[in-house]
C-alpha positions in Angstrom: 31.9 -212.2 -124.9 30.6 -210.8 -128.2 34.0 -209.9 -129.7 35.8 -212.7 -131.6 38.9 -212.1 -129.6 40.5 -209.7 -127.1 44.1 -209.1 -126.0 45.0 -209.1 -122.4 48.5 -208.1 -121.2 49.6 -209.7 -118.0 52.7 -208.7 -116.1 55.5 -211.2 -116.4 57.6 -210.6 -113.3 60.4 -213.1 -114.2 61.2 -211.4 -117.5 60.3 -207.9 -116.2 58.0 -207.4 -119.2 54.7 -208.5 -120.5 53.2 -211.6 -122.2 50.2 -211.6 -124.4 47.2 -213.8 -123.6 44.7 -214.2 -126.4 41.1 -214.5 -125.1 38.9 -215.9 -127.9 35.2 -216.3 -128.2 34.9 -220.1 -127.5 31.6 -220.5 -129.2 32.9 -219.0 -132.4 36.1 -221.0 -132.3 34.4 -224.3 -131.7 31.9 -223.7 -134.6 34.7 -222.8 -137.1 36.8 -225.7 -135.9 34.0 -228.1 -136.6 33.7 -226.8 -140.1 37.4 -227.1 -140.8 37.5 -230.7 -139.5 35.0 -231.5 -142.2 37.0 -229.5 -144.8 40.2 -231.5 -143.9 38.3 -234.8 -144.3 36.7 -233.7 -147.6 40.2 -232.9 -148.9 41.1 -236.5 -148.4 43.1 -236.2 -145.1 42.5 -237.6 -141.7 41.6 -234.9 -139.2 42.6 -237.3 -136.4 46.1 -237.7 -137.6 48.7 -236.3 -135.1 49.8 -233.4 -137.2 46.2 -232.3 -137.9 44.6 -232.8 -134.5 44.8 -229.1 -133.5 44.7 -227.7 -137.0 41.0 -226.8 -137.1 41.4 -224.9 -133.8 44.5 -223.2 -135.1 42.8 -222.2 -138.3 39.7 -220.9 -136.4 41.9 -218.7 -134.1 43.9 -217.5 -137.1 40.7 -216.4 -138.8 39.4 -214.7 -135.7 42.6 -212.7 -135.6 42.6 -211.9 -139.3 39.1 -210.6 -139.2 39.0 -208.9 -135.8 38.6 -205.5 -137.5 34.8 -206.2 -137.5 34.8 -205.7 -133.7 36.6 -202.3 -133.9 35.3 -198.8 -134.6 37.9 -196.9 -136.7 36.2 -193.5 -136.2 36.3 -194.0 -132.5 40.1 -194.7 -132.8 40.6 -191.4 -134.6 38.4 -189.4 -132.2 40.5 -190.7 -129.3 43.5 -188.6 -130.4 42.1 -185.5 -132.2 43.7 -182.2 -131.3 42.9 -178.6 -132.3 45.8 -177.3 -134.3 46.3 -174.5 -136.9 48.7 -176.6 -139.1 47.3 -176.6 -142.6 50.0 -178.3 -144.7 50.0 -181.9 -145.9 50.5 -184.7 -143.4 51.7 -188.0 -144.9 52.1 -191.4 -143.3 53.6 -193.7 -145.9 54.8 -197.3 -146.0 52.0 -198.6 -143.7 52.1 -202.4 -143.8 48.8 -203.9 -144.9 47.8 -207.5 -144.4 44.3 -208.5 -145.5 42.2 -211.4 -146.8 40.6 -211.4 -150.3 36.9 -212.1 -149.8 36.7 -214.0 -153.1 39.1 -216.8 -152.2 40.0 -216.1 -148.6 43.6 -215.9 -149.5 45.9 -213.1 -148.3 46.9 -209.9 -150.0 49.5 -207.7 -148.5 51.6 -204.6 -149.3 51.9 -200.9 -148.3 49.4 -198.1 -147.8 50.3 -194.4 -148.1 47.9 -192.0 -146.4 47.8 -188.2 -146.4 45.4 -185.5 -145.2 45.4 -181.7 -145.0 44.2 -180.6 -141.6 41.3 -178.1 -141.3 41.6 -177.2 -137.7 42.1 -180.7 -136.3 45.1 -183.1 -136.4 45.2 -186.7 -135.2 47.8 -188.7 -133.4 50.0 -190.2 -136.1 49.7 -193.8 -134.8 45.9 -193.7 -135.3 46.2 -193.6 -139.1 47.9 -197.0 -139.3 45.4 -198.3 -136.7 42.6 -197.3 -139.0 44.3 -199.0 -141.9 44.5 -202.2 -139.8 40.9 -202.1 -138.7 39.6 -202.1 -142.3 42.3 -204.5 -143.5 41.5 -207.1 -140.8 38.2 -207.9 -142.5 37.3 -209.9 -145.6 38.1 -207.3 -148.3 38.8 -206.3 -151.8 41.6 -203.8 -152.3 39.3 -201.2 -154.0 36.9 -201.1 -151.1 39.6 -201.1 -148.5 41.1 -198.0 -150.1 37.8 -196.2 -150.1 36.9 -197.1 -146.6 40.2 -195.7 -145.2 39.6 -192.5 -147.2 36.0 -192.1 -146.1 36.7 -192.8 -142.4 39.4 -190.1 -142.2 37.4 -187.6 -144.2 34.1 -188.1 -142.3 35.8 -188.0 -138.9 38.5 -185.4 -139.2 36.7 -183.2 -141.8 40.1 -182.2 -143.4 40.6 -180.2 -146.5 41.4 -183.4 -148.3 42.4 -187.1 -148.0 44.6 -189.2 -150.2 45.1 -193.0 -149.9 47.2 -195.2 -152.2 47.6 -199.0 -151.6 50.1 -201.2 -153.4 49.6 -204.9 -152.8 50.3 -208.4 -154.0 47.5 -210.9 -154.1 48.0 -214.6 -153.4 44.9 -215.4 -155.3 46.8 -214.2 -158.4 50.2 -215.6 -157.4 49.4 -219.1 -156.0 46.4 -220.0 -158.3 44.7 -218.7 -161.4 47.1 -216.8 -163.6 50.0 -217.5 -161.2 51.8 -214.2 -161.9 54.2 -213.9 -158.9 55.6 -210.5 -159.7 52.3 -208.6 -160.2 51.2 -205.7 -158.0 47.9 -204.0 -157.8 47.7 -200.2 -157.1 44.5 -198.4 -156.0 44.0 -194.8 -155.0 41.2 -192.7 -153.6 41.1 -188.9 -153.0 38.9 -186.2 -151.6 38.9 -182.4 -151.5 42.2 -180.7 -152.4 43.8 -184.0 -153.6 40.9 -184.5 -156.0 40.6 -180.9 -157.2 44.2 -179.6 -157.2 46.7 -181.2 -159.6 49.7 -179.7 -157.8 48.5 -181.0 -154.4 48.0 -184.5 -155.8 51.4 -184.3 -157.5 53.1 -183.3 -154.3 51.6 -186.3 -152.5 52.8 -188.7 -155.2 56.3 -187.1 -155.1 56.4 -187.5 -151.3 55.4 -191.2 -151.2 57.8 -192.0 -154.0 60.8 -190.1 -152.5 63.4 -191.9 -150.3 63.9 -189.3 -147.6 66.2 -191.4 -145.4 
């Protein structure tokens, strides 16, 4: 299996539901586990201690999950639910949870993404936009590139009149180490088309993602 991991849902008759079975790439998991056994030893711990015996494998599986976006095609996800529609007003999906890994220190950063587009003959199933965010987030990232990749994928695939992406995130590499500023947030934005060229359109987007509509 080339993918680092796959999800298989098997029927659970007893609970009348489903249970998740994670199917990992064994070769990859074993290789990463070996490395982390050495890391634990170099940190001054005993990898054979009871509490650490399975830690290298757990870390390997966690990393496989946290980077499984490399195995997914975000454009294909969008194309799977594109529909011809004459709607030409702004579509906003805000408050999308983002969990990613800083490529500089391999520590998490997390927050919210707000994504909008203006259809130009094609709309997309709303759930596909958060899925695209997840695909790019589940890679080693910097927030600036993550913001641009989401924007470019939607623009290149849907060909809308414009795309807007804003991400607000906290970075553990700033909060746990380095400057250790626990209350700091980083905001990045990226625009195309009408959002780039029309001040009123961009202002409407910012008003919508700032508003509490509930």
